[in-house]
Every structure is written in structure tokens, then in C-alpha cells.
N, C-alpha and C positions, 0 to 999 in steps of 0.2 A: 344266303345272300339277304340282302336289306334293302327295302327302298328307303329314300334318306326322309321324302317327303309323305308318308302315306298320309301325318296329320290332316293334311290338308286338302285330301281328294274331296273333290263334292261329289262322286259318283261311288259306284260301290266295286272296291276292288277287294279281291280276297285270293290272298296267293295259294294255290292250290296243290303245287308241288312240284316236281320238276320233272320233265319229258325226255326222256333217252333216245336217238336214235343213231342211223346208221353212220358211221363214222368212219373216215378213208384219210389218210396221211397226215395224222393229225390225233392230238387226243383223243379219247370220245366227250362226246358235246353232250350238257347236262343243263336243258332251257326253264327257266322259270316260266311257270304258267299260272294262269289268275284269269277271274269273271270280274267282265265289268259290264252295267245295264243300264240303257239312257231311256229315262221317260218319254213317250214320245204321245203330246198333250191331244186330246180330243179336239175336234175342229179346227184343227191347227197343221201346219206345215213344221216339221224338225228337221232342220240341218244334221245328218249325221255321215260322220267317219268312221274309219276303220282305226278301232285304240290298239287293237292286238294281232297278230299273223297268226295264221291258223300253224301248229305246231310244224317244225323241219320233218320234211320224211327223211332229208339227206343231208349232212355237214363235212366236209370233208376243204379241201386247199385244191388250185387250180396247178394243173400239172402240163400242162398245155394250150395255146391262145394262137386261134387264126383270127381273120377280120370279124367274124362271127360265130366262132366256135368258144368252147370250154370245155377241155378235155380235166376230168377227177382227178388227179394224183392217186394211186393204187390198181385196184380190179373190183369195183364195185358191183360190178354184172348187172344191170342193168337190163331191164328186158326192152325189146326196139319198140321205139315209139311209148316209153309209159310214161314220162312225165309230159307228154306232147298235149298243149290244147287248153287245158285248165292247169297248168302249173307255172311258176316261176324262176328264176336264177334271182339270188340275193347276194349282193358282193356286201361281208364282213367285214372287213380289209383293208386296208390300203390307200390309193389315191383316190381309188371312187366308192367307199364303203357307203354303204346305204342305198345305192342304187342298185336298180332291177331290172329285170326284162323277160317277158313271158319266151315259153322255150316252145320253140315251133316243132323240133321233134329231136330226139336223143339214140345212139348207139349203146354197146354196154357200158361207156365209159366218155361219151363226149354228147355236151350241148347243144345245140343249136338255137339261137337265140333271135328273135325280128330286132333285135336294134330297138325297141323301144317300148318304154312303160305303159304309156296309156295312148290312147285314138284321138283324132287318127293321126296317120303318119304324115298322110300330105299336109298338113298345119305347119310342124315340127317336129324333128325327130330328138323324141326324149329318150336319149339313149346311152347304153353305158361307157357308151366313149370308146368302142373298141380298135378303132382305127387308130385313135389319137389321144392322149391323156388316159387310157385306160387301167382295167384291172393289168395285174403281173403277175409273173409265176408266184407262186407260194399264196397269191393272199386267197385269204379264207373265201369259202361259198359253199351256200346251204339252197335248199329245193324247197319250196313250200308248195300248196294247193293256193288258189287263188278262193277268199269268196267270195257264192254266189247265192243266189236268190235262195234254193233250197238249201243249201248249204248255212244261212246265217237265221232263214226262217226255217225252219222243219218244219213239216205238216203245217205251215201257216203260222207257227208261235210267233208273235210279236207284232203282228196285222190284223184287221179284222176281214174274216172270209165277205167278200161282194155275194149280194143274193144273186145279181145276173150283169152280166156287160153294161149293160145302161146304167146300172144301180153300182157303183163302186166305194165301198168302204172303207177302203184304205187304197193309196196308190204309190207306187216307189217311182220317182222321176230322177231320172240321171240326168245329169247336167250335162250340156254338149260344152266340147273342146272346140271353141272354133273363132276365128276373128273379131275382135271388137267386144264391147260391154253388155251387160244386160242381155247376154244370150238364151234363148228358148231351151227346155227341155230337148236334149235329146230322143227319149223315148221314154214310154210310162207304162207301168206294169203293173199288174192286181191279180190277186188270189182267188181264185173261184172254181169250185165243187174238188179241189184237192188240186189244183193244177194252178202253175205261174202263167199268166196270160199276156200279151202285148198289144195296147190301144194298138189299131189300124192293123193288125195280122187275122189270118184265121184263126178260129174259134181254138180249133182240136189242136194246134199246135203250141207247146209248154217250152217254155220260156225259162225253165228253173235253172239250168246251166250258165245264166249269165252272168256274167263276170261282175265283182264290185274288186274298183283297182283301189289298192293302198295306197297310194297317194291324193286322192281326192274324197267327194263325197256323194250321199244321194240324200233323195231327200221325203219325207215319210212322209206322206199325208193321211191323217184322219178324218175321214166327212163326216163323222157323227159323233156323239160328245162325247164318246166312251175312251178315254186312253189306252195306248198300247206298252208293256216294254221289252225294247229290243235287248237280248242280253250275248255280247260275244267270250267267249271262252276259248283262250289261245294264249299264244307265245309271246314274254314282253321284248320288246327290240333292246334289248344294252345297247347294240353298236350305236354309231351314227346312223341319219338318215339323209339323205341327197333327192332333194325335191326340186325337180325342172320349174323353170318358172317362164314363161313366154312373154317378150317382150312385143310390142307393137310397131305399126311402120308410120301410120299418118294418123293412128289414133291410141286413145290408150287402149287396154289388153286384160280382162278380166283370166282369173286363174281359180279355177274349184281346188280347192285343198284341201288336206287333212292329216292333224300329226297322228301318227304312231306310236303316241304316248300315253301312258297308264298314270300319269300324274299331272295337276296341272304345271304352267310353264306359265312367267313373265314375259311379255316383252325382250327386254335386255337378255336373258337366258336364251332366247329362243334364234338368236343369231341372225333374225332378219334382216336387219338395218344392214347387214355386210352386203344382201343383195340388192339394197333401195337405193334408187336415187332421191332427192328431196323433189317431195310432190307427190310420191310413189305412195298410196292408202292401201289400208286393211280394213276388211270388211268384217264386221263378227255381229249377228242376229243372237238376240236373249230367246232361246227355246223354249224359255220357261214363262213368255207371254204369249198367249195363244192367239194365232193370226196367220191365215193364209196368205196366198200371194205377196211375200216379204220383199218389199222393195229396197233399193239402196238406201231408199232415204228412212227406211226405215231401221237400218244397220248402226251401231257403234264406228264411229270412223276414226281409224289410227292413222295419223299422218307422221311421215319422216321426214321432218326439216334440215336434215342435215347434219343434225346435230345432237337429238332428241326427238320420243316420241310425242305429240301431241293427241288431243284428243278431240272429234268434232270442233276444230278450230280454235280450242281455247290452247292460250300458250304458256301451258305446265306442263312439265317432265313428266309422263304418265309410264316410264319404261320400266316402270317396277310392279306394273299393275299385273298380277295371274289372267292374261284375257284367254288362255289355251288352256281347256280343261278336255279329259279323255271324251273321245265320242264325237267331238265339234266338228261341223264344216263351216270352211269360210274361205272367200274369195281377196286376194290379193289381186290388187288392182295397179299394175302398170303404166305411168304417163306413155303419152306417146313417146318414141325410140327413133331412131335413126333406119330401123328397117327391122324386118320380123326376123326375132333371134330369138336362142333359150341360153339361159343363165343357171346355176344348178345351186339352191338353198342350203349351206349346209346346216343340220339341227342337229347338236348332239344331247344325250339326253343329261338332265338335273338330278338324276340317282346315282348309286354308287353300287358296288360289288359287296 
């Protein structure tokens, strides 16, 4: 396997081999895996997305479908609810290649999906399209563990342990997926006495199993001068990605998004313009510039004018700018639309086998 643009990689990527998994109904699959590290500066907020998947525990093909279930071809022999709660199904081929959904329950060969990749489901259904324009028989599917606070930051690696609940050296902010723009964080977590805690929750509660969704980002705030390093060891996504983008009703709509890609990508390569209307904007912050409480005014603003990408209102085509880097979190800000809706951003890899 060869990545075409490793020379342009601004972060650390080391291919460390291939990961073999249980496979049914298709040839055995070997998935390239690697390591990516993201630096979070001291006294600063760093927007971090998930650049690599946790390695698949199953690869196969779809042998049966209902409105909310996928049945794997062959006889995988899963234990009842083996994948429930902390795993998701990922579609690797077909009409909805790159879409995913949490696994609610499973039998020996069937997955029941929740119909949504990212919460909250009452805002907009970010789904696999199981009822229409969805996966089909013989499409490839895999099962992956979600990244969680405990799996990404084992024993607090990558953050500063806090001395107390009132004095938090590092914090993790999970952005809210809600109507409108400039939304506050949905929840705040910190590491104290070997346990992940949540601001506002009981001090004896453990939130280490909190899910970090693969199509969004989180904010790591280091409240002291020392920097930290977040390390991802996982599977390179070789397929396309399907990223749900929510449109607003009477106001603009922010979408906190991250790309699972191991190398940098330009605006033109990203395919985002196919999802954009004139006036839609991409907001990207420079994590190398130390700052807390990053505002929209602090971001680079990339706007689609209907024919080309322009930056910060300057009428120059910047479509070949490599603005997407591994582990970067950003906001897609859609202009006010004709009603609350969702469209899918289809992103293809810019590297080959």
C-alpha cells in the first residue's frame, strides 16, 4: 500500500502495518494502520478531529436488509449484543459509502442500527438511508469501536491531570449539534484522580466511555502553559466518506465536522463545493496560534461564491489551498435555507493503493 502524498503531511503519520479482522462473505481484508499525533498548545484551545478509525473488528458484506437492520452474509457467530452501545457499522461501498450508524443491538448475524451517526436525533436524522437511497445487498460493511475519552487518552495520556474539580488543567469540550450558529459546548470533561469527570455531574461518576464521534471534533483546552500530544493509532479510511451537513431554517447553521483522512487535502479535492450554495462558508482556526475561546472572527473564512473558493472576502481563487490537515476540526456554516434539512457531503480520498 502506498500513500500518494506523504511528503506533504504536516503531522506525524507512520504506517505500521496491516490489521487483519474477522471477514465473512468476501475476501479477507487487510487494513493499513498508522499513527498520527496532534499537538495541543498550552494556554490554548485546540480543535481536534478523528483522523483514523479504531481498527475494524469485522469486515463483510450485507446479506439482508430491513428498515433498521443489516444482516451479515455468512455466519459470523457474534455473541448477543456483543457490539451494542460502543460500536458502529460503517458502509464501505455502494450508494451510501462512508456512512455510519451506532449499533443498538445485535444477534449472531444481524445488527440493529440507531439510524443516526451523530446526536441529537431530534435535530436532524443523520442516517444511513435505510428507508430510501440506502445500502444494498452485497455492499461492504465493517464494525468499529468508537473512540472514547478512555481509549483516546489512556490513563490520561495527552491531557494534564487536574488537581481538583475547581482547578482543571485540561478540559475536553464536546461541541453542541443544535440549531443556529456559535453554539456553546454540549458538555465539558476533565481528568482527575485517574478518572474522567464531567462538569456539573456527580464527582464520583466515571465518564471514560463518552463517545467521540468520527465525523465531528472536540476541543482540548490546556489551561496551563505546558503543551500536550494526542496520539491516534488506527486504521486509514480507504473508502469515501459521507458527512451529513445540516441546513438551517430561517438562520445560518453551524456544523462541527472533522475529516477522517491521514494526509492534507485541498478545498477542490474535498468535494465540499458540491454540497455548498453561494454564500456558504467554511471556518478554519489555526491551532498553531495559541488562543482560548476562539471566535468566528478569529478563523480563516473560506466562502464558495458559486464558482470558486475565496478567502476572507478577497476575490481570488484559493481552491488549491490545502486547508484540511489530519486531526483538524472545523465548522461548515450553511446560509439560511428553506427549512431544516440534511444533505450529505461526499468526500473521496486523495490517495491511492
